[in-house]
N, C-alpha and C positions, 0 to 999 in steps of 0.2 A: 446509498447516498454518499458514503465515505469514499467508495471506490470511484464513483463518477466525479466527485470533487477532486480527488487525487489525480485522476486522468486529465481533467481539465487544467489543473494547476501545472502539471508536468508539461502539457502541450503549450501552455502559455509561458513556460519557463519561469513561472512564479515559484521559485525554489522555497521561499519562506512559507508560502501557503501550503505547498506540498508537504513540507516537513511537519506541519500541524496535524496531518492525517496520521502520523506515527505516534505511538505512545511515548510518554515521558520515560526516560531511561533506556530507550531503544538505541540511542547513540546516533540516530539519523537526524541530521541538521540540514539547513539550507545549503551549506557548503558541501556536505557529502553528496547531496543529490545533484548539485551543480557539477561537481567533479565527476560523477558517474554518468550523467545524462546530457550534459551540454555539449552536443556534437553538432555536426553540420546542419542537419534538418531537425526541427523540433520533435521530441519524442511523442509518439502516439501509442497509448495504452488501450488495448482491446481486452475487455473483461467478459469472460464466459459465465455461464450459470454455475453457481457454486452450491455447496452443501453446508447446512448449519447443524451443529451438534453441541451438546452441553456436557460439562464434566466438572465435578468438584466446585460448584458455585460460579462457574464461568460459562459463557457461551462463545463458541468459535464459529467463524464462517470462512471457508476456504474456497477461493475462486481461481480457476485457471485463467492465465493472462498471457497476452502476446505483446511484446514491446517492439515497436518499429521506429526506425530513424530514416524514413524515406524509402523509395523503391529500390535503391541500389544496395542498401545494407541488408544483411540477412536478419530475419526476425529473431528475437530472443524470447524463449518460452519459459514458463514457470508458473508459480502460483503465489498469491498473496493470502495471508491468513490474518483475519481480523479477530479481535477478542474484546469482550466486555465482561465485567463482573456482574452477575445477576444481582437482584435487589437484596444484597447482604447488608445487615445492619452495620453501620460504621464505614461503609464503602465511600470513598471520596468521589466527587463529581468526575474526576479524571478516570477513575477505575470504572465508573458506570457508563462512560461513553464508548461507542464503538471506535476502535482505532486499529491501525495496522500494527501487527505484532512481529511478523516476519515475512520475508520474501525469498523465493527461490529463483527469481528471474536470473537467467544467465548462468545457472549452476548445473547445466547439463540435462535439464528436464525436457 
């Protein structure tokens, strides 16, 4: 659901909503998303089937993605990694929610 929400927000150019899909402390803001993705055509994010795994009290989900800006621009490939803290005593609501932790879009993948 987080990735569908993020893809829809990017396509709508709702940078503030898209930034909410990222975890606090990621440094990703509405401004950084707009600076990166506000190009001629609205961005379209295609999300493939990912894999979930757990480690040290957290769960991770990594999905392959393709970002497109219309037919004329070359697609950008990479992955998005989501993370959430498992039901660890003392975890905050922010830590317990799925959120994007990192992206490799456009980094040569």
